[in-house]
Every structure is written in C-alpha cells, then in structure tokens.
N, C-alpha and C positions, 0 to 999 in steps of 0.2 A: 169418122168418130161417132159412136153411138152414145145415147144417153144412159145406157145401163150402168155405166161406172158410177153414176150418182143416183141410182135407184136407192132413194133414201133408206204295307206299313203306313206312314203318314201320307204318302202320295196317293195311295188307294183310297184313303179316308177323304182326301180333298176331291177326288173325282167323284166319289160316292156322294159327297155333299151337294156337288153340282148336279149330279143325277137326280138327286131328291128334289131339287128345285124344279127340274123338268117334270117329274111326276106330279108335283103339285100344280104345275100350270097346264099339264097336258089334258086334252080332252078328245075323246074319240070322234066327236062330231066336227072337230075343228080342221080347217085348211082352207080359208077363204082369203080373198084379197080386197082391200079398201085403202085407197091412197089418201083418205081424208084425215088420217090420224096424225100422230107424232111422226117425224120424217124417218126415224131409224127403223123400227121394226115394221111399220106399215109398208116401207119399201121392200123389206124382206118378204112380207106377205104378198105384195103385188108381184114380185118376181117369182113366187112359188106357183102362181096361176090357179089358185083354188077357186071353188064355185063362189058365185056372188050372192046366193040366196041364203047362206047360213047366217045365224044370229050369234054363233060361237065360233071363234077361229083362233088357231094356234099358229105362231111363226117364230123364227128365230134367226140367229146368225152365229157364226163360230170362225175363230182364227186359230190355226195351228201354226206356230212360228218359232223359229230359232234365230238368235242374234249372236254375233260374235264381236266382242269389244277387245281391242288390242292394247288398251291403256290400263296399267296396273295401279295407277294412282287416282283414277276417277271412274265412277259408275254412271250409268245412264238410266233415266226414268222417263216415263211419258207424262207424269204428274207429280206434284209435290205430296200427294197422298199415297204413292206407291210404296208398299211395305218393303219389297226386296229389289234393289237396283240390279242392273246387269253389270256385274263386275268383269274383270279380265277373263276371257275365254268365251265358251258357248253357254247360252242360257235360253230358256223358254220364257223368262219373266217379262220380256218387253212387250209382246203382242199377243200371246196365246190368251184367248178369251172364249167364253160362251154366254150367249144372251138368248133368253127365252121370253116370249110375250103372249099373253092370253088377252083377247078382246071378246066382250060379250055385249050384244045389243039387246037389252031388255024391252025397248020400245023404239019406235021409229024416231030417229034423230037423236037418240040417247046411247052413248057407248061407255063402257067401263073398260079400263086398260090397266094391266099389271105387267111389269117388265122387270126381270132380275138379270144381273150380269155377274159372272164370276171370272176373275182374272188370275193368271198364274202368278203375277207379281204381287197379289194379295192372297196367296195360298189357296186360291179357288174358293174363297169364301164368298157366298152370294151377296150382292148388294142390290138393294131396291132402287131402281132408277125411275120407274114410272109406277104410280098407283093413283089414277085420275079418273074423273068423270068428265066426258065431253058431251056437251049439249048444243045441238044446232038450234039457233034462234031465229033462223030465216033471214032473207035479204043478204045472204053471204056472210052472216055473223055466226060465230060459234064461241062457246065459253068452255075453258078447261079449268077444273078445280082439283087440287090434290097435289101430288108430287109429279113434277114435269121434267123433261129433259132441259138441260141448260141452254138458253138462247144467247149467250153472251157474244160469241164470235161466229163467223160465217159457217164453219163446220163443227161447231160445239156439239150439235145435237146428233152427229154421226161419227164423232171422233173414235168411238170404240168399235164401230162396225166396219171392219176392214174391207169388205167387199164394196161398200158404198164410197170408199175413198179411192181415187185413182192411184195414189201412192201407198206405200205400206202403212204410213200414218202421217197425220198432220205434223208439221215440224215442231219439235219440242221447244225450240227457241221462241216460238209464238204461243204455243198451246200448253206448255207444261203448267202454267199458273192457272189458266181457265179450266183445264181438264180437272183440276182438283175440285172445282165447283161443278160437279157432274149433273146436279139436279137443282130444282127449285121447288120449295114447299110453298104453294100459294095459288095463284090464279093467272091466266092469260086469256085475253080476248082477241080473237081473230076476225078480220073483215077481208073478205076476197071479192074483187071486182074483176069479171071476165070481160076482155075486150077482144072478141075474135079469137085469134090464135095466141093472144097475149093475156096476161093477168097481172093484177096488182094484189099484194097481200100486205096488210098492215097488222101489226101485232103490239099490244100493250101488255106488259107483264109485271107482276110484283110478288114479293113474299120473303122467305128466309131460307137459310140452309145452314146445317152443322156437318162438319167432317173432321177427320183427324189429319192434321198437318204433320208431315214428317220432315224434321231437320236432319237430313242425311250428311250434313257437313259437320258432324260431330262423331267421335269414336268412343263408345258406340252411339249410334243414331238415337235421337230423343223424339218423342211425340208431343204434340201440342194439341189442345182442344180449340178448333177454329169455329167461330160463330159469326154468321153474317145476318145482320138485321136491317130492315128498311130497304130491301132491294127493290128498285123501281127502274123500268126501262122500256124501250120501244124498239121496234125494227120496221123497216119498210123494204119489201122486195118487189122487183119487177122481173116477171118470167116472160121472156120473149121466146121466139121459136128456137133460136140458137144461142141465147144469151140469158144469164140470170145475174141480176145486180142486187146487192143487199147492203143496207146501211143500218147500223144499230148503235145504240148508246144505253149504257147501264150505269146507275149511280147506286152506291150501297152506303147507307147512313152510318153503319157501325160494323167494322171487321175487327173482331176481338180474338186474340191469340193468348191462351192461358196454358202454362205448364209449370212443372216444378222448378225448372230452371228460371222461368220469368219470375216466379214467386221469390226465388233465392236472390235474383237481381234486385227485385223491389225491396227485399229485407235488407240487403247491403246498402242500398240508397237511404233507407229509413235510419239504419244505424249510424251512418256517417252524418246524416242530417241531424240526428239527435245530438251527436258530438258537437256539431257546429252550434247548435242552439244553446248547449251548455256554455260554450265559449262566448257567445254573445251576451250571456247573463252577467259577464264580468264588469262591474261598475266602473272599473278603471279604464275600459276601452275608450279610445278617442271616438268622437262621433263618426268620422269618415270610415273608420275601420268597422264600427258596429253596422253601418249602412251596407258596407261591402259584404259582411258575413250574412246579413239578412237577405241580400240579393242572391248570394250563393245558395242559401237555403231554398229560396223559391226556385232557382234553376235546378237543384237536385230533385225537388218534387215533381218538376215538369218532365224529367227523364223517366218516371215510372211507366211501366207497360210500353216499352219502346216500339213494339211491333203492331200495336193498334193503329188502325188507319181508316180512311173514308174514301175507298177507291172509286174512280170513274173508269169505265171501259168503253171504248169507241172502236168500231170496226167498219170498214168499207171493203166489200169483196165483190168478185165477179167470177163467173164461169162461163166461158164462151167456146163455141165450136164453129169451125170453118172448114168445110170439106173433111179431110183427114186430120186437121190440126185441132188442137185443144189448148186453151190457156186458162189457168187459174191464177188469180192474183188477189192479195188482201193487204190492207194497210191497217195497222192497229195502234191505238194510243192507250196508255194506262197511267193514270195519276192517282197515286194513293193518298195525296195530301199528308205525306209523312216524310220528314227530312232524313230519316234513317234509310228508307227504302229508295226514295228518288223516283222520278217519272221514267216511263219506258216508252220507246217508239220503236215499232217493228214493221217488217214487211215480209211477204213471201210471194214467190213467183214460180209457177210451174209451166213448162212447155212440153207438149207431147204430140206424137204423131202415130197414127195407127196404121199398121200393115195387116189387114185382115184381123185375126185374133190376137196379134201381138201389138203392144203399145210401149215403145220406149219413151222415156221421159227424163227431163233435166230440171232440178228444182234448186232454188237458192232461198234462203231465209236469214233474217238478222233481227235481233232485238238489241237495242242500245239504250242504256240508262243514262239519263242526264245526271250531272254531278249532284250527289246527295250531300248536303251540307248540314249536318246535325250540329247544333249549337251545344258543345260540351264544355264551354268556358267555366261552367260551375265546378268542373273537376280540376281546375288548376289548383296547385298547392297554396296553402294559406301562409306557410312559413312560421305558424304559431305552434304546431304540434307535429312532431315527426311521425307519431302513430297515426294521426288523422290524415296527414299527407300521404302515408303509405296506402291507406284505404282509398283515398281519391285516386292514386296512381293505378291501383288494381282495377278500379271501376273504369278508368280512362282506357286501359288496355282492353277491357272486355267490350267496351263500345267501339273501339277501333276494329276489332275482329269482327263484331256484328256487322259493321258497315261493309267490310270486305265480303262477307258471306251473303249479304243482301243484294249484292250486285248480280242481276240475272242476265247481263249482257252476254251474247254469244252470236255466232253465225254458222251457217252450215251449207254445204254443197252436196247435192244428192243426185246420183245417177241410178236409174232403175229400169226394169222391164216388167210389164204386166202381160200375162198370157190368160186369155178367157178361154180355157180349154174345154170346158163344158158349160152347159147352161147353169147359171147361179154358182159357178165355181171359178175362181181366179187364182192363179199361181203368180207370186211376185218375188223378185229379187231386187235388192237395193243396197247401194254402197253410200254411206254417209261420211263425209269429211267434216268434222266438227271442231271449232275452237272457241276459246274465250279470249278477251283482249290481252291477258297476261297470266303468267303463273300464279299470281295472287288474286285472280278473279275466278271464282268457280262457275259463275253463270248458273244454268239450270242443272249442272252436273252434281253428282253426289261425290263430294271431295272432303274426306275426313281431315286432311292436313294440308297446310300451306307452307311453302310453295308446292306446285304440282306440275306435271306435264299437261299443258293446256291444249294440246292437239290430240284428237282422237279419231279413230276410224271404227265405224260400226257396220258390219255386214249382216244383212237380214234376208231370210227366206220365209215366205208365209204362204199358207194355203187358206184362202178365204171362201166362205160359202154362206148363202142365205137359204132359208127353206120355210 
C-alpha cells in the first residue's frame, strides 16, 4: 500500500465559467511542488513533480464522475449546500468537480494561496475555497490568515479532492453536514515538531463562515442563509511512518439559519402569541389560568428561530498501512445544543488491500441521532378559543415535521475498487447501499415527502486526477 492515495447552451456556459477561473489562476511560470501548504492542492502540486525553485506555481485537481441512483423517492448529495441532488437515474452532480490553485511566494517564508472549486452539483459555479496568506514564523511555527480549508473532521480539507481519497468520497452519513462548512474565514496557527521519521502537528484555528444551506426535504427545495460565528477549535496530529492519528474539537458560538420559511414560522408564533396575550388581559380570568397563559406565551417565544444552535464537533481518526493492507477509521460526535436537531454520533471504517495498481476496499459508516426532545407543550390547545387552538395545532404539526426532517441518522455499506492506472490518475467504481432508520426518517437524503423508500443503491464511476 503506497502513500499516494492520501497525497493531500447552459452546459457550455457552465464549463466556460470554470475555464475562466482557470485562466484567472493560470501562470506560465507555474508548476512547482511544496508540501508545506494546505493539504489539498499542495498535495496535487507535490504529485505533479514540478521544479522546486519557482516562486509562482499552479496546481489543481479534477473528478469526472457519474452516479446512478435506483430510488425514485430520495435524492443523494455530498453536502447540505449542494444545489442539485442526484435523483433516480444517472447524473454527474454527485462527484464531478474542478479545482485550481495558484500559490505565489513573494518572499522567503511568505506564501499567498488562492483556490477555486467548481462542482457539477452547483452548476459548475466557481466557489472560493482558499484565499490566504501563510507566514513561516520559525521554530516550526506558521500562521495562515484569510479563507482556509475547513479543519472540522479528519478528511474535511480533502473531501472534494477525489484523488486524495482512497474511496470515491467520504461517507455522506458522516460528512454531509461538515462538507457544507467547506472553508473558514479567519486564522490558524500551526506548530510542527519533527521526531526522526515521525512528526507532531498542533493546530489552533478560529473565525467565521457563511454559506447557503439547502433544505432539499421540501418540494420545491428551499434555501436558507447560514451564518457561523465564533468558530474556535484545535487539532493534534501524529504522523508516524505507517500511521497517522488525528484528534480535533471545534466549538461554534452561533450557528444561525434564516429563510423566508423561518420568518413565516416566527410570524405565526408571534400572531398566536399576540392572541394569547389578548386573552390574558381578560380581568375575569382566574389567577391559575392567567399564570398558565403567561407561561404558554413564554414557551411560544422560546420556539422562535428553531434551527439556531451552538454546535460542537469532535473527531478522532486514523489512517494506517501494514504491508499491502490499509485501514481508515473515524469516530465523530456532534452536539448542536438544540433539542430540535439532537446530538449525533457517527463512525466510519474502511479496509483495503492493494494488488499492484488495484485496490479493492470495503467501507461501513453510520450516523445515529440521539432522541431529540423539543418542548412543544406551549402548543397544547387552550380550550378557550377554537380559532386560537387551530393555529396552535398547525404550529404543532409544523414542528413535528421539522423534527422528522432534522433527523440525519443513516448508515451505509460500500464496496469499491480503485485503479491507479497512470501517474496522478485513478479510476474508481463504488457501490453504496444506504438506508435510514425508517421510511419517516430522511437522514442526509433529499426526501421531498414522507413516507419514502428508505433503502437506496448508488453506483458510482469516477476518474480522478491531480496536476
């Protein structure tokens, strides 16, 4: 087993836009390699084997992929920001991507990085993933400022780089949520300590991020503005000769979701709350009933903006090699501090064996949500006004549906084959058997209506390259 697997009309217009990004980043002087940067495109640059003396270098990665979904009631995405899910039949929206990076070293120890990525699932619209200044501070210290690749989970920084992943993609059961947070606008500080053939890498990071969250569990799908503020975290990695271990923890102070539908829900709560307060002004109400109405009013106010949360993410992962065998494993925990969403605990395990350039593999993954218990007792009928109680019932039904759709529990079994048929080129095939706990639990799938067929087969073929 080698280390190279982890070397870190309208359609014409889409590809033209991606080509324009390439022209903006391309430099005739570029083609060098430097492993000291962000894991993704720096790995691609290292694989390209360019000259070491250049101060300006260009690198990139691409995946050409087709996926077939056999389920007419559920679509598949790699993240909750993906615009177009893979519906029943064949589609290129799952994995096809183009990433380009330009690095410029204006002075010794100083590097500027810019990386853009265009994905078929987002109509090949380029997204800025990296726009950062890296400064070496000496004694193994380096500082990055600007837009950085997400450090949340073990493979977050290379999730879009097909060649850098042994499998076709990290399991959506684990990575669908964190893939939405593709970058971080802020800073991180690295400290590397070399110990012979081994090294330790400590990272502290912080910042913010904004993205468009897609609620594909509606017909038609709706979009929300997601805002992450006060993101702070750390990671610690141990890189041994045939083993990499990494632990990370991230805390987000405010994760805010806003959309027209959330505003409509807030408006409905306010209207019902106003009616309650009018009832409470009746001087003939007994004191116990008045106290109950006031408590119900406070409970309704607490239900506003129900998707806002303060999540913690924790990951423990490893990547080990022994002769021709390779194992990748990760444990993850997610605590949103939100009773509507509920906690999540997940794992992934991949076992592979190489036979020359061929590497068959078997992978399992699961995400399980702890029981989410949102207190909706304030929506119980009052028995005082049929019109008011009708509004409370509608709100109760809305929150019950929201709790079902917020359950991201799922599991998958994947069987695949990787063929490194050329230098920096890999051809992969993979069959995913995915399911959620019940026909009423969408998990990470794009399910517009409940109940649905909660078992799904996804067959994928990809060509991955780095340059």
